[in-house]
PAGUDREN-455417 format. One record per residue: x, z, y of N, C-alpha, C in turn. Coordinates in nm, 2 decimals. Last residue first. Layout:
// PAGUDREN-455417
node n_xx: X, n_zz: Z, n_yy: Y, ca_xx: X, ca_zz: Z, ca_yy: Y, c_xx: X, c_zz: Z, c_yy: Y
...
This chain:
// PAGUDREN-455417
node n_xx: 15.43, n_zz: 5.81, n_yy: -5.15, ca_xx: 15.55, ca_zz: 5.83, ca_yy: -5.24, c_xx: 15.61, c_zz: 5.96, c_yy: -5.22
node n_xx: 15.26, n_zz: 5.77, n_yy: -4.94, ca_xx: 15.21, ca_zz: 5.83, ca_yy: -5.07, c_xx: 15.32, c_zz: 5.87, c_yy: -5.17
node n_xx: 15.40, n_zz: 5.65, n_yy: -4.74, ca_xx: 15.35, ca_zz: 5.79, ca_yy: -4.72, c_xx: 15.31, c_zz: 5.85, c_yy: -4.85
node n_xx: 15.44, n_zz: 5.40, n_yy: -4.86, ca_xx: 15.55, ca_zz: 5.48, ca_yy: -4.83, c_xx: 15.51, c_zz: 5.63, c_yy: -4.81
node n_xx: 15.18, n_zz: 5.30, n_yy: -4.86, ca_xx: 15.25, ca_zz: 5.32, ca_yy: -4.98, c_xx: 15.37, c_zz: 5.41, c_yy: -4.97
node n_xx: 15.13, n_zz: 5.28, n_yy: -4.58, ca_xx: 15.05, ca_zz: 5.38, ca_yy: -4.66, c_xx: 15.12, c_zz: 5.40, c_yy: -4.80
node n_xx: 15.33, n_zz: 5.09, n_yy: -4.52, ca_xx: 15.33, ca_zz: 5.22, ca_yy: -4.46, c_xx: 15.25, c_zz: 5.32, c_yy: -4.54
node n_xx: 15.23, n_zz: 4.87, n_yy: -4.67, ca_xx: 15.37, ca_zz: 4.92, ca_yy: -4.69, c_xx: 15.38, c_zz: 5.06, c_yy: -4.64
node n_xx: 14.98, n_zz: 4.83, n_yy: -4.55, ca_xx: 14.99, ca_zz: 4.88, ca_yy: -4.69, c_xx: 15.13, c_zz: 4.93, c_yy: -4.73
node n_xx: 15.07, n_zz: 4.75, n_yy: -4.30, ca_xx: 14.98, ca_zz: 4.86, ca_yy: -4.31, c_xx: 14.99, c_zz: 4.92, c_yy: -4.45
node n_xx: 15.22, n_zz: 4.52, n_yy: -4.35, ca_xx: 15.28, ca_zz: 4.63, ca_yy: -4.29, c_xx: 15.20, c_zz: 4.76, c_yy: -4.31
node n_xx: 15.01, n_zz: 4.36, n_yy: -4.46, ca_xx: 15.13, ca_zz: 4.39, ca_yy: -4.54, c_xx: 15.20, c_zz: 4.51, c_yy: -4.48
node n_xx: 14.84, n_zz: 4.34, n_yy: -4.23, ca_xx: 14.79, ca_zz: 4.41, ca_yy: -4.35, c_xx: 14.91, c_zz: 4.45, c_yy: -4.44
node n_xx: 15.01, n_zz: 4.19, n_yy: -4.06, ca_xx: 14.96, ca_zz: 4.32, ca_yy: -4.02, c_xx: 14.91, c_zz: 4.40, c_yy: -4.14
node n_xx: 15.03, n_zz: 3.95, n_yy: -4.21, ca_xx: 15.15, ca_zz: 4.03, ca_yy: -4.17, c_xx: 15.11, c_zz: 4.17, c_yy: -4.14
node n_xx: 14.77, n_zz: 3.86, n_yy: -4.21, ca_xx: 14.84, ca_zz: 3.89, ca_yy: -4.33, c_xx: 14.96, c_zz: 3.98, c_yy: -4.31
node n_xx: 14.64, n_zz: 3.77, n_yy: -3.98, ca_xx: 14.64, ca_zz: 3.92, ca_yy: -4.01, c_xx: 14.71, c_zz: 3.96, c_yy: -4.13
node n_xx: 14.67, n_zz: 3.50, n_yy: -3.98, ca_xx: 14.72, ca_zz: 3.57, ca_yy: -3.87, c_xx: 14.73, c_zz: 3.72, c_yy: -3.90
node n_xx: 14.55, n_zz: 3.41, n_yy: -4.21, ca_xx: 14.70, ca_zz: 3.40, ca_yy: -4.21, c_xx: 14.75, c_zz: 3.48, c_yy: -4.09
node n_xx: 14.29, n_zz: 3.46, n_yy: -4.14, ca_xx: 14.35, ca_zz: 3.54, ca_yy: -4.25, c_xx: 14.50, c_zz: 3.53, c_yy: -4.25
node n_xx: 14.26, n_zz: 3.27, n_yy: -3.94, ca_xx: 14.24, ca_zz: 3.42, ca_yy: -3.91, c_xx: 14.31, c_zz: 3.50, c_yy: -4.02
node n_xx: 14.29, n_zz: 3.03, n_yy: -4.08, ca_xx: 14.39, ca_zz: 3.07, ca_yy: -3.97, c_xx: 14.38, c_zz: 3.22, c_yy: -3.94
node n_xx: 14.06, n_zz: 3.05, n_yy: -4.25, ca_xx: 14.20, ca_zz: 3.04, ca_yy: -4.30, c_xx: 14.30, c_zz: 3.08, c_yy: -4.20
node n_xx: 13.85, n_zz: 3.07, n_yy: -4.07, ca_xx: 13.87, ca_zz: 3.18, ca_yy: -4.16, c_xx: 14.02, c_zz: 3.17, c_yy: -4.22
node n_xx: 13.88, n_zz: 2.82, n_yy: -3.94, ca_xx: 13.89, ca_zz: 2.94, ca_yy: -3.86, c_xx: 13.92, c_zz: 3.06, c_yy: -3.96
node n_xx: 13.83, n_zz: 2.65, n_yy: -4.16, ca_xx: 13.96, ca_zz: 2.65, ca_yy: -4.09, c_xx: 13.98, c_zz: 2.77, c_yy: -4.01
node n_xx: 13.57, n_zz: 2.71, n_yy: -4.22, ca_xx: 13.67, ca_zz: 2.73, ca_yy: -4.32, c_xx: 13.81, c_zz: 2.74, c_yy: -4.25
node n_xx: 13.45, n_zz: 2.62, n_yy: -3.99, ca_xx: 13.44, ca_zz: 2.76, ca_yy: -4.02, c_xx: 13.55, c_zz: 2.79, c_yy: -4.12
node n_xx: 13.50, n_zz: 2.34, n_yy: -4.01, ca_xx: 13.55, ca_zz: 2.42, ca_yy: -3.90, c_xx: 13.55, c_zz: 2.57, c_yy: -3.92
node n_xx: 13.35, n_zz: 2.28, n_yy: -4.24, ca_xx: 13.50, ca_zz: 2.26, ca_yy: -4.24, c_xx: 13.56, c_zz: 2.34, c_yy: -4.13
node n_xx: 13.09, n_zz: 2.33, n_yy: -4.15, ca_xx: 13.15, ca_zz: 2.41, ca_yy: -4.26, c_xx: 13.30, c_zz: 2.40, c_yy: -4.26
node n_xx: 13.08, n_zz: 2.13, n_yy: -3.96, ca_xx: 13.06, ca_zz: 2.27, ca_yy: -3.92, c_xx: 13.12, c_zz: 2.36, c_yy: -4.02
node n_xx: 13.10, n_zz: 1.90, n_yy: -4.12, ca_xx: 13.20, ca_zz: 1.93, ca_yy: -4.01, c_xx: 13.20, c_zz: 2.07, c_yy: -3.97
node n_xx: 12.87, n_zz: 1.93, n_yy: -4.27, ca_xx: 13.00, ca_zz: 1.93, ca_yy: -4.33, c_xx: 13.11, c_zz: 1.96, c_yy: -4.23
node n_xx: 12.67, n_zz: 1.90, n_yy: -4.07, ca_xx: 12.68, ca_zz: 2.02, ca_yy: -4.14, c_xx: 12.82, c_zz: 2.03, c_yy: -4.21
node n_xx: 12.72, n_zz: 1.63, n_yy: -4.00, ca_xx: 12.74, ca_zz: 1.73, ca_yy: -3.90, c_xx: 12.76, c_zz: 1.87, c_yy: -3.97
node n_xx: 12.66, n_zz: 1.50, n_yy: -4.23, ca_xx: 12.79, ca_zz: 1.49, ca_yy: -4.19, c_xx: 12.82, c_zz: 1.60, c_yy: -4.08
node n_xx: 12.38, n_zz: 1.55, n_yy: -4.24, ca_xx: 12.47, ca_zz: 1.60, ca_yy: -4.35, c_xx: 12.61, c_zz: 1.60, c_yy: -4.30
node n_xx: 12.30, n_zz: 1.42, n_yy: -4.01, ca_xx: 12.29, ca_zz: 1.56, ca_yy: -4.01, c_xx: 12.38, c_zz: 1.62, c_yy: -4.12
node n_xx: 12.34, n_zz: 1.15, n_yy: -4.09, ca_xx: 12.42, ca_zz: 1.21, ca_yy: -3.98, c_xx: 12.41, c_zz: 1.36, c_yy: -3.98
node n_xx: 12.15, n_zz: 1.13, n_yy: -4.29, ca_xx: 12.29, ca_zz: 1.12, ca_yy: -4.33, c_xx: 12.38, c_zz: 1.18, c_yy: -4.22
node n_xx: 11.92, n_zz: 1.15, n_yy: -4.14, ca_xx: 11.95, ca_zz: 1.26, ca_yy: -4.24, c_xx: 12.09, c_zz: 1.25, c_yy: -4.28
node n_xx: 11.94, n_zz: 0.92, n_yy: -3.99, ca_xx: 11.95, ca_zz: 1.05, ca_yy: -3.92, c_xx: 11.98, c_zz: 1.16, c_yy: -4.02
node n_xx: 11.90, n_zz: 0.73, n_yy: -4.19, ca_xx: 12.03, ca_zz: 0.74, ca_yy: -4.12, c_xx: 12.05, c_zz: 0.87, c_yy: -4.05
node n_xx: 11.63, n_zz: 0.79, n_yy: -4.25, ca_xx: 11.74, ca_zz: 0.81, ca_yy: -4.36, c_xx: 11.88, c_zz: 0.82, c_yy: -4.29
node n_xx: 11.51, n_zz: 0.72, n_yy: -4.01, ca_xx: 11.50, ca_zz: 0.86, ca_yy: -4.06, c_xx: 11.61, c_zz: 0.89, c_yy: -4.17
node n_xx: 11.55, n_zz: 0.45, n_yy: -4.00, ca_xx: 11.61, ca_zz: 0.54, ca_yy: -3.90, c_xx: 11.61, c_zz: 0.68, c_yy: -3.95
node n_xx: 11.39, n_zz: 0.38, n_yy: -4.22, ca_xx: 11.53, ca_zz: 0.35, ca_yy: -4.22, c_xx: 11.61, c_zz: 0.43, c_yy: -4.12
node n_xx: 11.14, n_zz: 0.45, n_yy: -4.12, ca_xx: 11.19, ca_zz: 0.51, ca_yy: -4.24, c_xx: 11.34, c_zz: 0.49, c_yy: -4.25
node n_xx: 11.11, n_zz: 0.27, n_yy: -3.91, ca_xx: 11.12, ca_zz: 0.41, ca_yy: -3.88, c_xx: 11.17, c_zz: 0.48, c_yy: -4.00
node n_xx: 11.08, n_zz: 0.03, n_yy: -4.05, ca_xx: 11.19, ca_zz: 0.05, ca_yy: -3.96, c_xx: 11.21, c_zz: 0.19, c_yy: -3.93
node n_xx: 10.84, n_zz: 0.08, n_yy: -4.19, ca_xx: 10.97, ca_zz: 0.06, ca_yy: -4.27, c_xx: 11.09, c_zz: 0.08, c_yy: -4.18
node n_xx: 10.67, n_zz: 0.10, n_yy: -3.98, ca_xx: 10.68, ca_zz: 0.21, ca_yy: -4.07, c_xx: 10.81, c_zz: 0.20, c_yy: -4.14
node n_xx: 10.68, n_zz: -0.16, n_yy: -3.87, ca_xx: 10.72, ca_zz: -0.05, ca_yy: -3.79, c_xx: 10.75, c_zz: 0.08, c_yy: -3.88
node n_xx: 10.58, n_zz: -0.31, n_yy: -4.08, ca_xx: 10.72, ca_zz: -0.34, ca_yy: -4.03, c_xx: 10.77, c_zz: -0.22, c_yy: -3.96
node n_xx: 10.32, n_zz: -0.21, n_yy: -4.09, ca_xx: 10.41, ca_zz: -0.20, ca_yy: -4.20, c_xx: 10.55, c_zz: -0.21, c_yy: -4.16
node n_xx: 10.23, n_zz: -0.30, n_yy: -3.84, ca_xx: 10.23, ca_zz: -0.15, ca_yy: -3.86, c_xx: 10.33, c_zz: -0.13, c_yy: -3.98
node n_xx: 10.24, n_zz: -0.58, n_yy: -3.87, ca_xx: 10.32, ca_zz: -0.51, ca_yy: -3.77, c_xx: 10.33, c_zz: -0.36, c_yy: -3.79
node n_xx: 10.04, n_zz: -0.61, n_yy: -4.07, ca_xx: 10.18, ca_zz: -0.64, ca_yy: -4.10, c_xx: 10.28, c_zz: -0.58, c_yy: -4.00
node n_xx: 9.81, n_zz: -0.54, n_yy: -3.94, ca_xx: 9.86, ca_zz: -0.45, ca_yy: -4.05, c_xx: 10.00, c_zz: -0.48, c_yy: -4.08
node n_xx: 9.80, n_zz: -0.75, n_yy: -3.76, ca_xx: 9.81, ca_zz: -0.62, ca_yy: -3.71, c_xx: 9.86, c_zz: -0.52, c_yy: -3.82
């Protein structure tokens, strides 16, 4: 009976380690997606910001 409990505990520990690895990969994918959204968003507003600062610079001269 004790051997069976030890086997079950070892098997459960292995599953827990695999689950932790999967969680790490999921967090990495979420961070990569957020970085991609920030990059695309900043590229989309770059032209607008350049125009804005050109206009403000022209008014100040």
